[in-house]
C-alpha positions, 0 to 999 in steps of 0.5 A: 493475575486475572485482573491484569489479564482483564485490563489487557483484554479491555485495553485490546477491545478498546483499541481494536474493537471500536473501529469500523468494519471492513465491510465499510471500506472498499475491498478492491482497488485498481489503477495507474501508477507512476514510479521512480527509483533512485538506483544506479541507473535511475528507473522511471516507469509507468504501470498498474497498481491493485490492491485487495483489502484483507481487513480494515487496516490491512491490504495486499497490494501488487504493482507492475510497471514498465520503464527505463533504467539508463539505455534499457527497458526494464519491468518491475513488480512489487508485492507488499502488505500495507498496514493502514493507520488511521490517525485522522479518525474519519478524515480525508487522508490516512497514513500507511506503512508497508513491507514486501518484495520487489523484482526487477528485470534487465542487466541489473535486475534482481530481488529486493526487500520493500519497505515503505510508507505513504499517504492515501486520500479519501479512503472511503471514496470510490477513488483516490490518490496515494503517495508512497515513499520506500526503499527497494533497490534504491529510494522509491517514489510511487504515485498511484490513482486508484479506483475502488469498489466491492464493499461487503455491505453491498452484497 
């Protein structure tokens, strides 16, 4: 029994202990976002997206957009936690998956669960693109350009 526990502990350390520290990645991200949601009616809008990295693989993301849905002006707010995967090692792109909540104003407004997956470019650079597909009141596409700052190693 103790040998099995040691094996699990060694596997855990091998998987999660060898990764770079969160201090090596920028902690804050902010930038413009364009979003389209295939709902009835279709929503298209522009806004701002911000993120705060809680750990190397986890970040909290908030998005506020304003646009049109049919003949109405609509505001949309999203809050999600994203888990950043690293299949490319120290590559130039990383996959992520997220879940959260989305709120929409207007005549067809309401709250929705948000599930998403996407790709971010240059995760260690000062800026980069992000493309995200998801579901939140309809199929959702968001494209963001984020400026990054504030790694712990600079303090």
